[in-house]
C-alpha positions in Angstrom: 98.0 114.0 89.7 94.8 112.4 91.0 95.3 109.2 92.8 93.5 106.0 91.7 90.9 105.1 94.3 90.9 101.4 95.2 88.4 99.9 97.7 89.2 96.6 99.3 86.5 94.5 100.9 87.0 91.5 103.2 88.6 90.5 106.4 90.8 87.9 108.0 94.5 87.5 107.0 93.9 87.9 103.3 92.8 91.5 103.4 95.6 92.7 105.7 98.2 91.0 103.6 96.8 92.6 100.3 96.7 96.0 102.0 100.3 95.7 103.0 101.2 94.8 99.4 99.4 97.8 98.0 100.7 100.2 100.7 103.6 101.7 98.8 101.8 102.4 95.5 100.5 106.0 94.9 96.9 105.1 95.3 94.0 106.0 97.6 93.3 102.9 99.6 90.0 102.3 101.5 89.6 99.0 103.3 86.0 98.0 104.2 86.4 95.4 106.9 84.0 92.8 108.4 83.1 93.1 112.0 81.2 89.8 112.4 84.0 87.6 113.9 82.9 86.1 117.2 85.9 83.9 118.1 89.0 84.4 120.4 89.9 87.8 121.8 87.8 89.7 119.4 84.7 87.6 120.2 85.2 88.1 123.9 85.3 91.9 123.5 82.5 91.9 121.1 80.2 90.0 123.4 81.2 91.7 126.7 81.1 95.3 125.3 78.4 94.8 122.6 80.6 96.5 120.1 81.6 95.4 116.5 84.4 92.8 116.5 87.7 94.6 116.4 90.2 91.8 115.3 90.1 92.2 111.5 90.0 96.0 111.8 93.2 95.8 114.0 95.0 93.6 111.5 94.4 96.0 108.6 95.3 99.1 110.6 98.6 97.4 111.4 99.1 96.4 107.7 98.7 100.0 106.5 100.5 101.6 109.4 103.6 103.7 108.7 104.9 104.2 112.2 107.8 103.0 114.3 108.1 99.1 114.2 108.0 99.0 118.0 104.7 100.7 118.2 103.2 98.5 115.5 104.5 95.4 117.3 103.0 96.7 120.5 99.6 97.2 118.8 99.7 93.6 117.5 101.0 92.1 120.8 98.8 89.3 122.1 98.9 88.3 125.8 99.2 84.6 126.7 95.9 82.8 127.6 96.6 83.2 131.3 97.4 86.9 131.0 94.5 89.4 130.4 92.5 86.4 128.9 94.8 86.2 125.9 93.6 89.5 124.5 95.5 91.4 121.7 96.6 94.7 123.0 95.3 96.3 119.7 91.8 94.9 120.4 91.9 96.4 123.9 93.0 99.8 122.6 90.1 99.8 120.0 87.7 98.8 122.8 89.1 101.6 125.1 88.9 104.2 122.4 85.3 103.1 121.7 84.5 103.8 125.4 86.2 107.2 125.2 84.6 108.3 122.0 81.3 106.4 122.5 81.5 105.4 118.8 83.3 102.4 117.3 83.8 104.0 113.8 85.3 107.2 115.4 87.6 105.0 117.6 88.9 103.2 114.5 89.5 106.6 112.8 91.5 107.9 115.8 93.7 104.9 116.2 94.3 105.1 112.5 95.7 108.5 113.0 97.9 107.5 115.9 99.4 104.6 113.9 99.7 106.9 110.8 98.1 104.6 108.4 98.3 104.9 104.6 94.7 105.1 103.5 91.5 104.5 105.4 90.1 101.6 107.4 86.3 101.5 107.7 84.1 98.9 109.5 81.3 97.8 107.2 78.9 98.8 110.0 79.1 100.6 113.3 76.8 98.0 114.9 77.5 94.8 116.7 76.2 92.1 114.3 76.1 88.3 114.2 76.7 86.3 111.0 74.5 83.3 110.5 74.1 80.6 107.8 71.4 78.6 106.3 72.7 75.2 105.2 71.5 73.3 102.2 69.6 70.9 104.4 67.7 73.8 106.1 69.6 74.0 109.3 70.3 77.5 110.6 73.7 77.9 112.2 74.3 81.0 114.4 77.6 82.8 114.8 80.6 83.2 112.4 82.9 80.8 114.1 80.3 78.0 114.2 79.5 78.0 110.5 82.6 76.1 109.2 82.4 73.7 112.1 79.1 72.3 110.8 81.0 71.0 107.7 77.9 71.2 105.6 77.2 72.9 102.3 76.1 76.5 102.8 73.1 77.9 101.0 73.4 81.5 102.2 74.8 83.6 104.9 72.9 86.5 106.6 73.4 88.9 109.5 71.3 89.9 112.4 70.0 92.4 113.1 69.1 92.5 109.4 68.4 96.2 109.3 71.8 97.6 110.4 73.1 100.7 108.7 76.4 100.7 106.8 79.1 103.2 107.7 78.4 106.4 105.6 82.1 106.6 104.8 82.1 103.1 103.3 79.2 103.8 101.1 80.9 107.1 100.0 84.1 105.3 99.2 82.3 102.7 97.0 80.4 105.5 95.1 83.7 107.2 94.2 85.9 104.1 93.7 87.9 103.5 90.5 88.2 99.8 91.3 86.5 97.6 93.9 88.4 94.5 95.1 86.8 91.6 97.0 89.0 89.2 98.8 91.2 87.3 99.2 89.8 85.6 102.3 87.1 83.2 103.5 84.3 83.5 101.0 81.4 83.4 103.4 82.8 84.7 106.6 85.1 87.4 105.4 83.9 88.6 102.1 80.2 88.0 102.0 79.8 89.0 105.7 80.5 92.6 104.4 78.1 92.3 101.5 75.3 91.2 103.8 75.3 94.6 105.3 72.3 96.0 103.2 73.8 99.4 102.2 77.2 97.9 101.3 75.8 95.4 98.9 73.5 98.1 97.3 76.5 100.6 97.0 78.6 97.9 95.3 75.8 97.2 92.8 75.3 100.8 92.1 78.9 101.7 91.8 80.2 102.2 88.2 83.7 100.9 89.2 84.8 97.6 87.9 84.7 94.7 90.4 87.5 92.2 90.7 87.3 89.1 92.9 90.6 87.6 94.2 89.9 83.9 94.5 91.5 81.8 97.1 94.3 79.4 96.3 92.9 76.6 98.3 89.4 75.5 99.3 88.4 75.9 102.9 86.9 73.0 104.8 83.4 73.8 106.0 83.0 76.8 103.6 84.1 76.0 100.1 84.6 72.2 99.9 85.0 71.1 96.2 84.5 74.7 95.0 86.2 75.9 91.8 86.6 79.6 90.9 83.2 79.7 89.2 81.5 78.3 92.2 83.0 81.2 94.3 81.7 83.7 91.8 78.2 82.1 91.7 78.0 82.3 95.5 78.8 86.0 95.3 76.2 86.6 92.6 73.5 84.7 94.4 73.9 86.7 97.5 73.8 90.0 95.6 71.0 88.9 93.4 72.9 90.0 90.2 76.0 89.2 88.2 78.4 91.9 89.2 82.0 90.5 89.0 84.0 91.8 86.0 87.4 90.3 86.7 88.7 87.3 88.7 92.3 87.1 89.8 93.0 83.4 90.1 96.0 81.1 90.3 96.8 78.9 87.3 96.1 75.2 87.7 99.4 74.7 89.3 101.2 71.4 89.7 101.9 71.2 93.4 104.2 68.6 95.0 102.6 65.5 96.4 103.8 66.5 99.9 101.9 69.8 99.7 98.8 68.2 98.4 98.9 65.5 101.1 99.3 68.2 103.8 96.2 70.0 102.5 94.2 66.7 102.1 94.7 66.2 105.8 92.7 69.5 106.2 90.2 68.4 103.6 91.4 71.1 101.3 92.5 71.2 97.7 93.6 73.6 95.0 90.8 75.9 93.7 90.7 75.2 89.9 89.7 77.6 87.3 88.3 77.2 83.8 89.1 80.1 81.6 86.4 79.4 79.0 83.7 79.0 81.6 84.5 82.4 83.1 84.7 84.2 79.8 81.4 82.6 78.7 79.8 84.6 81.6 81.5 87.8 80.7 84.3 87.6 83.3 87.9 88.3 82.5 90.3 85.9 84.3 93.7 87.3 85.3 96.6 85.2 86.4 100.4 85.2 86.6 102.8 82.3 86.7 104.4 83.7 89.9 101.1 84.4 91.7 101.5 81.5 94.0 104.2 81.5 96.8 105.2 78.3 98.7 106.2 79.1 102.3 109.0 77.5 104.3 106.3 75.4 105.9 104.9 74.1 102.6 101.9 76.4 102.8 100.4 77.7 99.5 99.9 81.5 99.6 99.4 84.4 97.3 102.6 86.1 96.3 101.7 89.5 97.8 104.1 91.5 95.6 102.7 90.0 92.4 99.1 90.2 93.6 99.4 93.9 94.6 101.1 94.7 91.2 98.4 92.9 89.3 95.7 94.9 91.0 97.6 98.2 90.6 98.3 97.4 86.9 94.6 96.7 86.3 93.6 99.9 88.0 96.1 101.8 85.7 94.7 100.1 82.6 91.2 101.1 83.6 92.0 104.7 84.4 94.9 105.3 82.1 97.1 106.6 84.9 100.9 106.9 84.6 102.6 103.8 85.9 104.7 103.9 89.0 107.1 101.6 90.7 106.9 101.3 94.5 109.8 102.1 96.7 111.7 99.3 98.1 111.3 98.7 101.8 114.4 99.0 104.0 115.4 95.7 105.5 
């Protein structure tokens, strides 16, 4: 039976968590990952070696890995700040493999084999890029990590150099996708940083696959202050120059405890609201589930990865009329 082909686009923690949730379904997963991060260990390696940022790539490889737990833990191990400059071992391995193969994309492919991943992890481009932002007041902010620190309303984000080429494998995956999923993750610095790669954005527009956006649960200070779900969608559409989102997975307008809300207010964050009629008026189908939100032990609001993955898989099944499947339970 032909497997459903699902392409995930994003970066940060959100993409790796979603990839982990989808891992046990009988689907063909391709994760197209941003390489514009310039902070921490990944930023140091990016600047010193002039290679694409490896951090988000590392996290998604680990999420899709089906190898011994010790090896996976080793891959994700991060040294202390006074040891090897606080680098993640996985970042160093990607950098070393890039030196050996003289090609970042090939290095990612080789390490994916070593860690026996389910699916494919592909950088959006094989070039070292910088993500910049133009603010509403006209200021240009340079560097991904600097954008939210300005705490201004973002007009648009863009990359330099502007003429970088996308990974051919990424374009091919988009052309043959049955479903394209954007997010969850930081709207501008994780999702749109991929779409700013010219060939990636064009391939998404030309793909006949339905596009679903997974909206964040909470706003992000310095990126999406006061945004509701429709504001997220409008930002995506503006950058692409067309309305292209078919579905949005969003949390219901939940009643969170005052303690949770107060904790987020301290971070200048609030729940991302959605208005069903507003989305439907623009031809977008909203999808939600009463159990989509998970409250962690530390009172952090997160997507319930199991529910989110099932929603995406069920949507893919509905769109492709494939026989349903229940994922195997993980051994504890």
